[in-house]
mmCIF file of the C-alpha atoms, coordinates in Angstrom:
data_MODEL
# 
_entry.id   MODEL 
# 
loop_
_atom_site.group_PDB 
_atom_site.id 
_atom_site.type_symbol 
_atom_site.label_atom_id 
_atom_site.label_alt_id 
_atom_site.label_comp_id 
_atom_site.label_asym_id 
_atom_site.label_entity_id 
_atom_site.label_seq_id 
_atom_site.pdbx_PDB_ins_code 
_atom_site.Cartn_x 
_atom_site.Cartn_y 
_atom_site.Cartn_z 
_atom_site.occupancy 
_atom_site.B_iso_or_equiv 
_atom_site.pdbx_formal_charge 
_atom_site.auth_seq_id 
_atom_site.auth_comp_id 
_atom_site.auth_asym_id 
_atom_site.auth_atom_id 
_atom_site.pdbx_PDB_model_num 
ATOM 1   C CA . SER A 1 1   ? -9.459  13.664 -107.941 1.00 0.00 ? 1   SER A CA 1 
ATOM 2   C CA . THR A 1 2   ? -12.460 15.049 -106.109 1.00 0.00 ? 2   THR A CA 1 
ATOM 3   C CA . THR A 1 3   ? -14.403 13.191 -103.466 1.00 0.00 ? 3   THR A CA 1 
ATOM 4   C CA . LYS A 1 4   ? -17.964 14.070 -102.693 1.00 0.00 ? 4   LYS A CA 1 
ATOM 5   C CA . THR A 1 5   ? -19.293 13.663 -99.188  1.00 0.00 ? 5   THR A CA 1 
ATOM 6   C CA . THR A 1 6   ? -22.920 12.667 -98.962  1.00 0.00 ? 6   THR A CA 1 
ATOM 7   C CA . TYR A 1 7   ? -25.005 13.200 -95.873  1.00 0.00 ? 7   TYR A CA 1 
ATOM 8   C CA . ALA A 1 8   ? -28.281 11.852 -94.627  1.00 0.00 ? 8   ALA A CA 1 
ATOM 9   C CA . ALA A 1 9   ? -31.266 14.160 -94.616  1.00 0.00 ? 9   ALA A CA 1 
ATOM 10  C CA . ASP A 1 10  ? -32.319 15.770 -91.350  1.00 0.00 ? 10  ASP A CA 1 
ATOM 11  C CA . GLU A 1 11  ? -31.391 13.502 -88.491  1.00 0.00 ? 11  GLU A CA 1 
ATOM 12  C CA . SER A 1 12  ? -33.910 12.534 -85.876  1.00 0.00 ? 12  SER A CA 1 
ATOM 13  C CA . HIS A 1 13  ? -33.405 13.913 -82.417  1.00 0.00 ? 13  HIS A CA 1 
ATOM 14  C CA . VAL A 1 14  ? -35.110 11.612 -79.974  1.00 0.00 ? 14  VAL A CA 1 
ATOM 15  C CA . PHE A 1 15  ? -32.506 12.048 -77.274  1.00 0.00 ? 15  PHE A CA 1 
ATOM 16  C CA . GLN A 1 16  ? -31.937 11.138 -73.649  1.00 0.00 ? 16  GLN A CA 1 
ATOM 17  C CA . THR A 1 17  ? -29.668 12.848 -71.130  1.00 0.00 ? 17  THR A CA 1 
ATOM 18  C CA . ILE A 1 18  ? -27.442 10.830 -68.816  1.00 0.00 ? 18  ILE A CA 1 
ATOM 19  C CA . ASN A 1 19  ? -25.550 12.191 -65.792  1.00 0.00 ? 19  ASN A CA 1 
ATOM 20  C CA . ASP A 1 20  ? -22.725 10.096 -64.410  1.00 0.00 ? 20  ASP A CA 1 
ATOM 21  C CA . THR A 1 21  ? -19.464 10.208 -62.473  1.00 0.00 ? 21  THR A CA 1 
ATOM 22  C CA . ILE A 1 22  ? -16.536 8.379  -64.040  1.00 0.00 ? 22  ILE A CA 1 
ATOM 23  C CA . VAL A 1 23  ? -13.315 7.245  -62.353  1.00 0.00 ? 23  VAL A CA 1 
ATOM 24  C CA . LEU A 1 24  ? -10.619 6.523  -64.924  1.00 0.00 ? 24  LEU A CA 1 
ATOM 25  C CA . ASP A 1 25  ? -7.690  4.117  -64.630  1.00 0.00 ? 25  ASP A CA 1 
ATOM 26  C CA . ASP A 1 26  ? -5.386  7.014  -63.696  1.00 0.00 ? 26  ASP A CA 1 
ATOM 27  C CA . GLY A 1 27  ? -7.626  7.772  -60.689  1.00 0.00 ? 27  GLY A CA 1 
ATOM 28  C CA . SER A 1 28  ? -9.039  10.989 -62.146  1.00 0.00 ? 28  SER A CA 1 
ATOM 29  C CA . ARG A 1 29  ? -12.739 11.613 -61.455  1.00 0.00 ? 29  ARG A CA 1 
ATOM 30  C CA . TRP A 1 30  ? -15.081 13.305 -63.908  1.00 0.00 ? 30  TRP A CA 1 
ATOM 31  C CA . ASN A 1 31  ? -18.729 14.331 -63.868  1.00 0.00 ? 31  ASN A CA 1 
ATOM 32  C CA . ILE A 1 32  ? -20.268 13.908 -67.295  1.00 0.00 ? 32  ILE A CA 1 
ATOM 33  C CA . ARG A 1 33  ? -23.572 14.922 -68.874  1.00 0.00 ? 33  ARG A CA 1 
ATOM 34  C CA . VAL A 1 34  ? -24.340 13.165 -72.166  1.00 0.00 ? 34  VAL A CA 1 
ATOM 35  C CA . THR A 1 35  ? -27.284 13.980 -74.430  1.00 0.00 ? 35  THR A CA 1 
ATOM 36  C CA . LYS A 1 36  ? -27.462 11.243 -77.045  1.00 0.00 ? 36  LYS A CA 1 
ATOM 37  C CA . PRO A 1 37  ? -29.916 9.378  -79.263  1.00 0.00 ? 37  PRO A CA 1 
ATOM 38  C CA . VAL A 1 38  ? -32.169 6.951  -77.387  1.00 0.00 ? 38  VAL A CA 1 
ATOM 39  C CA . ASP A 1 39  ? -31.205 4.359  -80.006  1.00 0.00 ? 39  ASP A CA 1 
ATOM 40  C CA . ASN A 1 40  ? -27.558 3.678  -79.143  1.00 0.00 ? 40  ASN A CA 1 
ATOM 41  C CA . ASN A 1 41  ? -27.032 2.061  -82.551  1.00 0.00 ? 41  ASN A CA 1 
ATOM 42  C CA . ILE A 1 42  ? -27.109 5.465  -84.227  1.00 0.00 ? 42  ILE A CA 1 
ATOM 43  C CA . GLN A 1 43  ? -23.553 6.719  -84.738  1.00 0.00 ? 43  GLN A CA 1 
ATOM 44  C CA . ARG A 1 44  ? -23.201 10.510 -84.580  1.00 0.00 ? 44  ARG A CA 1 
ATOM 45  C CA . SER A 1 45  ? -20.602 13.223 -84.403  1.00 0.00 ? 45  SER A CA 1 
ATOM 46  C CA . ALA A 1 46  ? -20.070 14.656 -80.926  1.00 0.00 ? 46  ALA A CA 1 
ATOM 47  C CA . ILE A 1 47  ? -19.476 18.049 -79.379  1.00 0.00 ? 47  ILE A CA 1 
ATOM 48  C CA . ILE A 1 48  ? -17.479 17.456 -76.188  1.00 0.00 ? 48  ILE A CA 1 
ATOM 49  C CA . PHE A 1 49  ? -17.284 20.485 -73.889  1.00 0.00 ? 49  PHE A CA 1 
ATOM 50  C CA . MET A 1 50  ? -15.015 20.876 -70.832  1.00 0.00 ? 50  MET A CA 1 
ATOM 51  C CA . VAL A 1 51  ? -15.845 23.441 -68.149  1.00 0.00 ? 51  VAL A CA 1 
ATOM 52  C CA . GLY A 1 52  ? -13.493 26.084 -66.774  1.00 0.00 ? 52  GLY A CA 1 
ATOM 53  C CA . MET A 1 53  ? -11.786 26.040 -63.377  1.00 0.00 ? 53  MET A CA 1 
ATOM 54  C CA . GLY A 1 54  ? -14.595 28.087 -61.802  1.00 0.00 ? 54  GLY A CA 1 
ATOM 55  C CA . GLU A 1 55  ? -17.077 25.319 -62.623  1.00 0.00 ? 55  GLU A CA 1 
ATOM 56  C CA . ILE A 1 56  ? -15.379 22.375 -60.891  1.00 0.00 ? 56  ILE A CA 1 
ATOM 57  C CA . ALA A 1 57  ? -17.047 23.082 -57.542  1.00 0.00 ? 57  ALA A CA 1 
ATOM 58  C CA . GLY A 1 58  ? -20.117 20.868 -57.878  1.00 0.00 ? 58  GLY A CA 1 
ATOM 59  C CA . ARG A 1 59  ? -22.191 18.805 -60.286  1.00 0.00 ? 59  ARG A CA 1 
ATOM 60  C CA . GLY A 1 60  ? -24.715 21.634 -60.794  1.00 0.00 ? 60  GLY A CA 1 
ATOM 61  C CA . ALA A 1 61  ? -22.021 23.774 -62.414  1.00 0.00 ? 61  ALA A CA 1 
ATOM 62  C CA . ILE A 1 62  ? -21.582 21.366 -65.336  1.00 0.00 ? 62  ILE A CA 1 
ATOM 63  C CA . ASP A 1 63  ? -24.329 23.080 -67.290  1.00 0.00 ? 63  ASP A CA 1 
ATOM 64  C CA . LEU A 1 64  ? -23.708 26.731 -66.387  1.00 0.00 ? 64  LEU A CA 1 
ATOM 65  C CA . TYR A 1 65  ? -21.858 27.335 -69.669  1.00 0.00 ? 65  TYR A CA 1 
ATOM 66  C CA . GLY A 1 66  ? -21.436 25.524 -72.961  1.00 0.00 ? 66  GLY A CA 1 
ATOM 67  C CA . PRO A 1 67  ? -23.864 23.443 -74.988  1.00 0.00 ? 67  PRO A CA 1 
ATOM 68  C CA . HIS A 1 68  ? -25.922 22.100 -72.080  1.00 0.00 ? 68  HIS A CA 1 
ATOM 69  C CA . ALA A 1 69  ? -26.515 25.668 -70.869  1.00 0.00 ? 69  ALA A CA 1 
ATOM 70  C CA . ALA A 1 70  ? -27.769 26.505 -74.363  1.00 0.00 ? 70  ALA A CA 1 
ATOM 71  C CA . MET A 1 71  ? -30.015 23.434 -74.299  1.00 0.00 ? 71  MET A CA 1 
ATOM 72  C CA . ASN A 1 72  ? -31.403 24.489 -70.919  1.00 0.00 ? 72  ASN A CA 1 
ATOM 73  C CA . ALA A 1 73  ? -32.225 27.843 -72.538  1.00 0.00 ? 73  ALA A CA 1 
ATOM 74  C CA . GLY A 1 74  ? -34.183 26.187 -75.355  1.00 0.00 ? 74  GLY A CA 1 
ATOM 75  C CA . TRP A 1 75  ? -31.688 25.100 -78.046  1.00 0.00 ? 75  TRP A CA 1 
ATOM 76  C CA . ASP A 1 76  ? -32.666 21.649 -79.342  1.00 0.00 ? 76  ASP A CA 1 
ATOM 77  C CA . GLY A 1 77  ? -29.050 20.628 -80.086  1.00 0.00 ? 77  GLY A CA 1 
ATOM 78  C CA . GLY A 1 78  ? -29.438 20.933 -83.843  1.00 0.00 ? 78  GLY A CA 1 
ATOM 79  C CA . VAL A 1 79  ? -26.745 22.277 -86.142  1.00 0.00 ? 79  VAL A CA 1 
ATOM 80  C CA . GLN A 1 80  ? -27.935 23.466 -89.555  1.00 0.00 ? 80  GLN A CA 1 
ATOM 81  C CA . MET A 1 81  ? -25.734 22.090 -92.320  1.00 0.00 ? 81  MET A CA 1 
ATOM 82  C CA . PRO A 1 82  ? -26.162 22.654 -96.085  1.00 0.00 ? 82  PRO A CA 1 
ATOM 83  C CA . ASP A 1 83  ? -27.703 19.201 -96.435  1.00 0.00 ? 83  ASP A CA 1 
ATOM 84  C CA . GLY A 1 84  ? -30.045 19.334 -93.455  1.00 0.00 ? 84  GLY A CA 1 
ATOM 85  C CA . MET A 1 85  ? -30.271 19.658 -89.685  1.00 0.00 ? 85  MET A CA 1 
ATOM 86  C CA . LYS A 1 86  ? -27.787 17.491 -87.771  1.00 0.00 ? 86  LYS A CA 1 
ATOM 87  C CA . TYR A 1 87  ? -28.062 16.483 -84.125  1.00 0.00 ? 87  TYR A CA 1 
ATOM 88  C CA . PRO A 1 88  ? -24.674 15.558 -82.667  1.00 0.00 ? 88  PRO A CA 1 
ATOM 89  C CA . ILE A 1 89  ? -24.173 13.837 -79.348  1.00 0.00 ? 89  ILE A CA 1 
ATOM 90  C CA . ILE A 1 90  ? -23.663 16.635 -76.798  1.00 0.00 ? 90  ILE A CA 1 
ATOM 91  C CA . ILE A 1 91  ? -21.275 15.899 -73.925  1.00 0.00 ? 91  ILE A CA 1 
ATOM 92  C CA . SER A 1 92  ? -20.147 18.144 -71.074  1.00 0.00 ? 92  SER A CA 1 
ATOM 93  C CA . VAL A 1 93  ? -17.281 16.996 -68.843  1.00 0.00 ? 93  VAL A CA 1 
ATOM 94  C CA . GLN A 1 94  ? -16.219 18.363 -65.487  1.00 0.00 ? 94  GLN A CA 1 
ATOM 95  C CA . PRO A 1 95  ? -13.019 17.228 -63.744  1.00 0.00 ? 95  PRO A CA 1 
ATOM 96  C CA . TYR A 1 96  ? -13.020 17.020 -59.958  1.00 0.00 ? 96  TYR A CA 1 
ATOM 97  C CA . THR A 1 97  ? -9.781  18.986 -59.769  1.00 0.00 ? 97  THR A CA 1 
ATOM 98  C CA . ASP A 1 98  ? -8.073  21.815 -61.624  1.00 0.00 ? 98  ASP A CA 1 
ATOM 99  C CA . SER A 1 99  ? -4.906  19.723 -61.918  1.00 0.00 ? 99  SER A CA 1 
ATOM 100 C CA . SER A 1 100 ? -6.108  17.539 -64.793  1.00 0.00 ? 100 SER A CA 1 
ATOM 101 C CA . THR A 1 101 ? -3.329  16.736 -67.251  1.00 0.00 ? 101 THR A CA 1 
ATOM 102 C CA . ALA A 1 102 ? -3.070  16.100 -70.969  1.00 0.00 ? 102 ALA A CA 1 
ATOM 103 C CA . HIS A 1 103 ? -3.215  12.386 -70.154  1.00 0.00 ? 103 HIS A CA 1 
ATOM 104 C CA . SER A 1 104 ? -6.375  12.656 -68.035  1.00 0.00 ? 104 SER A CA 1 
ATOM 105 C CA . ALA A 1 105 ? -8.053  14.907 -70.653  1.00 0.00 ? 105 ALA A CA 1 
ATOM 106 C CA . GLY A 1 106 ? -7.091  12.432 -73.382  1.00 0.00 ? 106 GLY A CA 1 
ATOM 107 C CA . SER A 1 107 ? -8.254  9.528  -71.222  1.00 0.00 ? 107 SER A CA 1 
ATOM 108 C CA . ILE A 1 108 ? -11.731 10.996 -70.636  1.00 0.00 ? 108 ILE A CA 1 
ATOM 109 C CA . MET A 1 109 ? -12.018 11.630 -74.378  1.00 0.00 ? 109 MET A CA 1 
ATOM 110 C CA . LEU A 1 110 ? -11.068 8.011  -75.163  1.00 0.00 ? 110 LEU A CA 1 
ATOM 111 C CA . TYR A 1 111 ? -13.519 6.779  -72.526  1.00 0.00 ? 111 TYR A CA 1 
ATOM 112 C CA . LEU A 1 112 ? -16.337 8.773  -74.165  1.00 0.00 ? 112 LEU A CA 1 
ATOM 113 C CA . LEU A 1 113 ? -15.398 7.519  -77.637  1.00 0.00 ? 113 LEU A CA 1 
ATOM 114 C CA . SER A 1 114 ? -15.519 3.919  -76.429  1.00 0.00 ? 114 SER A CA 1 
ATOM 115 C CA . HIS A 1 115 ? -18.890 4.263  -74.642  1.00 0.00 ? 115 HIS A CA 1 
ATOM 116 C CA . TYR A 1 116 ? -21.129 6.562  -76.712  1.00 0.00 ? 116 TYR A CA 1 
ATOM 117 C CA . ASN A 1 117 ? -20.976 5.433  -80.363  1.00 0.00 ? 117 ASN A CA 1 
ATOM 118 C CA . ILE A 1 118 ? -19.268 8.594  -81.629  1.00 0.00 ? 118 ILE A CA 1 
ATOM 119 C CA . LYS A 1 119 ? -18.409 8.350  -85.294  1.00 0.00 ? 119 LYS A CA 1 
ATOM 120 C CA . GLN A 1 120 ? -14.811 8.448  -86.468  1.00 0.00 ? 120 GLN A CA 1 
ATOM 121 C CA . GLY A 1 121 ? -13.966 11.869 -87.872  1.00 0.00 ? 121 GLY A CA 1 
ATOM 122 C CA . GLY A 1 122 ? -16.723 13.480 -85.835  1.00 0.00 ? 122 GLY A CA 1 
ATOM 123 C CA . VAL A 1 123 ? -14.992 14.465 -82.575  1.00 0.00 ? 123 VAL A CA 1 
ATOM 124 C CA . HIS A 1 124 ? -15.324 18.200 -81.890  1.00 0.00 ? 124 HIS A CA 1 
ATOM 125 C CA . LEU A 1 125 ? -13.756 19.372 -78.614  1.00 0.00 ? 125 LEU A CA 1 
ATOM 126 C CA . THR A 1 126 ? -14.509 22.726 -77.026  1.00 0.00 ? 126 THR A CA 1 
ATOM 127 C CA . GLY A 1 127 ? -13.926 24.267 -73.631  1.00 0.00 ? 127 GLY A CA 1 
ATOM 128 C CA . LEU A 1 128 ? -13.760 27.430 -71.599  1.00 0.00 ? 128 LEU A CA 1 
ATOM 129 C CA . SER A 1 129 ? -10.655 28.660 -69.831  1.00 0.00 ? 129 SER A CA 1 
ATOM 130 C CA . MET A 1 130 ? -9.135  25.640 -68.030  1.00 0.00 ? 130 MET A CA 1 
ATOM 131 C CA . GLY A 1 131 ? -11.225 23.353 -70.265  1.00 0.00 ? 131 GLY A CA 1 
ATOM 132 C CA . ALA A 1 132 ? -9.785  25.047 -73.344  1.00 0.00 ? 132 ALA A CA 1 
ATOM 133 C CA . ILE A 1 133 ? -6.252  24.686 -72.017  1.00 0.00 ? 133 ILE A CA 1 
ATOM 134 C CA . ARG A 1 134 ? -6.742  20.992 -71.136  1.00 0.00 ? 134 ARG A CA 1 
ATOM 135 C CA . TRP A 1 135 ? -8.067  20.133 -74.606  1.00 0.00 ? 135 TRP A CA 1 
ATOM 136 C CA . THR A 1 136 ? -5.229  21.992 -76.336  1.00 0.00 ? 136 THR A CA 1 
ATOM 137 C CA . MET A 1 137 ? -2.721  20.141 -74.130  1.00 0.00 ? 137 MET A CA 1 
ATOM 138 C CA . ILE A 1 138 ? -3.594  16.914 -75.949  1.00 0.00 ? 138 ILE A CA 1 
ATOM 139 C CA . ILE A 1 139 ? -2.409  18.274 -79.299  1.00 0.00 ? 139 ILE A CA 1 
ATOM 140 C CA . ASN A 1 140 ? 1.111   16.898 -78.817  1.00 0.00 ? 140 ASN A CA 1 
ATOM 141 C CA . ALA A 1 141 ? 0.413   14.340 -76.093  1.00 0.00 ? 141 ALA A CA 1 
ATOM 142 C CA . ALA A 1 142 ? 0.522   10.596 -76.615  1.00 0.00 ? 142 ALA A CA 1 
ATOM 143 C CA . ARG A 1 143 ? -0.448  7.529  -74.638  1.00 0.00 ? 143 ARG A CA 1 
ATOM 144 C CA . ALA A 1 144 ? 2.217   5.159  -73.375  1.00 0.00 ? 144 ALA A CA 1 
ATOM 145 C CA . THR A 1 145 ? 1.392   3.008  -76.419  1.00 0.00 ? 145 THR A CA 1 
ATOM 146 C CA . GLY A 1 146 ? 2.457   5.891  -78.683  1.00 0.00 ? 146 GLY A CA 1 
ATOM 147 C CA . GLU A 1 147 ? -1.088  6.572  -79.901  1.00 0.00 ? 147 GLU A CA 1 
ATOM 148 C CA . ARG A 1 148 ? -1.628  10.321 -80.241  1.00 0.00 ? 148 ARG A CA 1 
ATOM 149 C CA . TYR A 1 149 ? -4.867  11.671 -78.781  1.00 0.00 ? 149 TYR A CA 1 
ATOM 150 C CA . MET A 1 150 ? -5.173  14.210 -81.620  1.00 0.00 ? 150 MET A CA 1 
ATOM 151 C CA . ASP A 1 151 ? -5.456  11.344 -84.098  1.00 0.00 ? 151 ASP A CA 1 
ATOM 152 C CA . LYS A 1 152 ? -9.023  10.941 -82.802  1.00 0.00 ? 152 LYS A CA 1 
ATOM 153 C CA . VAL A 1 153 ? -9.968  14.656 -82.893  1.00 0.00 ? 153 VAL A CA 1 
ATOM 154 C CA . THR A 1 154 ? -11.555 16.501 -85.816  1.00 0.00 ? 154 THR A CA 1 
ATOM 155 C CA . THR A 1 155 ? -11.590 20.037 -84.340  1.00 0.00 ? 155 THR A CA 1 
ATOM 156 C CA . ILE A 1 156 ? -10.765 21.891 -81.146  1.00 0.00 ? 156 ILE A CA 1 
ATOM 157 C CA . THR A 1 157 ? -12.402 25.233 -80.472  1.00 0.00 ? 157 THR A CA 1 
ATOM 158 C CA . ALA A 1 158 ? -10.868 26.587 -77.297  1.00 0.00 ? 158 ALA A CA 1 
ATOM 159 C CA . LEU A 1 159 ? -12.384 29.704 -75.716  1.00 0.00 ? 159 LEU A CA 1 
ATOM 160 C CA . THR A 1 160 ? -10.871 31.682 -72.903  1.00 0.00 ? 160 THR A CA 1 
ATOM 161 C CA . GLY A 1 161 ? -11.273 34.845 -70.946  1.00 0.00 ? 161 GLY A CA 1 
ATOM 162 C CA . ALA A 1 162 ? -7.956  36.568 -70.431  1.00 0.00 ? 162 ALA A CA 1 
ATOM 163 C CA . GLY A 1 163 ? -6.863  39.768 -68.804  1.00 0.00 ? 163 GLY A CA 1 
ATOM 164 C CA . ASP A 1 164 ? -5.680  42.392 -71.288  1.00 0.00 ? 164 ASP A CA 1 
ATOM 165 C CA . LEU A 1 165 ? -1.915  42.656 -70.852  1.00 0.00 ? 165 LEU A CA 1 
ATOM 166 C CA . SER A 1 166 ? -2.088  46.461 -71.168  1.00 0.00 ? 166 SER A CA 1 
ATOM 167 C CA . GLY A 1 167 ? -4.077  46.613 -67.924  1.00 0.00 ? 167 GLY A CA 1 
ATOM 168 C CA . ASP A 1 168 ? -7.303  47.611 -69.662  1.00 0.00 ? 168 ASP A CA 1 
ATOM 169 C CA . VAL A 1 169 ? -10.554 45.694 -69.420  1.00 0.00 ? 169 VAL A CA 1 
ATOM 170 C CA . ALA A 1 170 ? -10.746 41.903 -69.583  1.00 0.00 ? 170 ALA A CA 1 
ATOM 171 C CA . ARG A 1 171 ? -11.472 40.499 -72.987  1.00 0.00 ? 171 ARG A CA 1 
ATOM 172 C CA . GLY A 1 172 ? -12.505 37.148 -74.415  1.00 0.00 ? 172 GLY A CA 1 
ATOM 173 C CA . ALA A 1 173 ? -10.155 35.527 -76.898  1.00 0.00 ? 173 ALA A CA 1 
ATOM 174 C CA . PRO A 1 174 ? -11.164 32.610 -79.113  1.00 0.00 ? 174 PRO A CA 1 
ATOM 175 C CA . TRP A 1 175 ? -8.355  30.111 -79.510  1.00 0.00 ? 175 TRP A CA 1 
ATOM 176 C CA . LEU A 1 176 ? -8.257  27.630 -82.365  1.00 0.00 ? 176 LEU A CA 1 
ATOM 177 C CA . LEU A 1 177 ? -5.799  24.791 -81.780  1.00 0.00 ? 177 LEU A CA 1 
ATOM 178 C CA . GLY A 1 178 ? -3.759  26.805 -79.281  1.00 0.00 ? 178 GLY A CA 1 
ATOM 179 C CA . GLY A 1 179 ? -3.512  30.252 -77.795  1.00 0.00 ? 179 GLY A CA 1 
ATOM 180 C CA . PRO A 1 180 ? -2.876  33.454 -79.699  1.00 0.00 ? 180 PRO A CA 1 
ATOM 181 C CA . THR A 1 181 ? 0.286   35.484 -79.217  1.00 0.00 ? 181 THR A CA 1 
ATOM 182 C CA . ASN A 1 182 ? -0.775  38.632 -81.029  1.00 0.00 ? 182 ASN A CA 1 
ATOM 183 C CA . GLY A 1 183 ? -4.332  37.669 -81.908  1.00 0.00 ? 183 GLY A CA 1 
ATOM 184 C CA . PRO A 1 184 ? -6.338  34.693 -83.108  1.00 0.00 ? 184 PRO A CA 1 
ATOM 185 C CA . SER A 1 185 ? -4.940  34.860 -86.656  1.00 0.00 ? 185 SER A CA 1 
ATOM 186 C CA . ASP A 1 186 ? -1.529  33.814 -85.289  1.00 0.00 ? 186 ASP A CA 1 
ATOM 187 C CA . THR A 1 187 ? -2.875  30.338 -84.501  1.00 0.00 ? 187 THR A CA 1 
ATOM 188 C CA . LEU A 1 188 ? -4.113  29.366 -87.960  1.00 0.00 ? 188 LEU A CA 1 
# 
């Protein structure tokens, strides 16, 4: 049997940006920047970006890289799909410390899902370096209740900069659902 997914035409993009600091139940502190529809009743997919370790120094670093940096450079947040332009909720998160765990990464994701009307099946995580590692840590992690964080995630695109093991120049390596051992194709 074949199922056909239907999509709305081009989505509107009357958005607002919110900056906040969140303290979760586990005591972890996070800066967040959320660009979302002004009408909070509109449910959208979300791109949730986590910064790298070099960007945990201060709130201003939250938009140095990732989708908010692209928006600051002129991108309107739209993603062209075959059925029209889509405007997901764009979220950047920045932990206060480089010692965030799978649980704290999963907890900030659950917090965002419960506060920003993100549609089920529309959670797209991405991160650089430490942010990439923290998101991939949730793949096998579970809450004390047994609920798996990955049950809420549609995709993870983890990007990292890594030193070349041969001692040559540094290179960037895209990771999809984990880190490569001999190249990105090993992770698919």
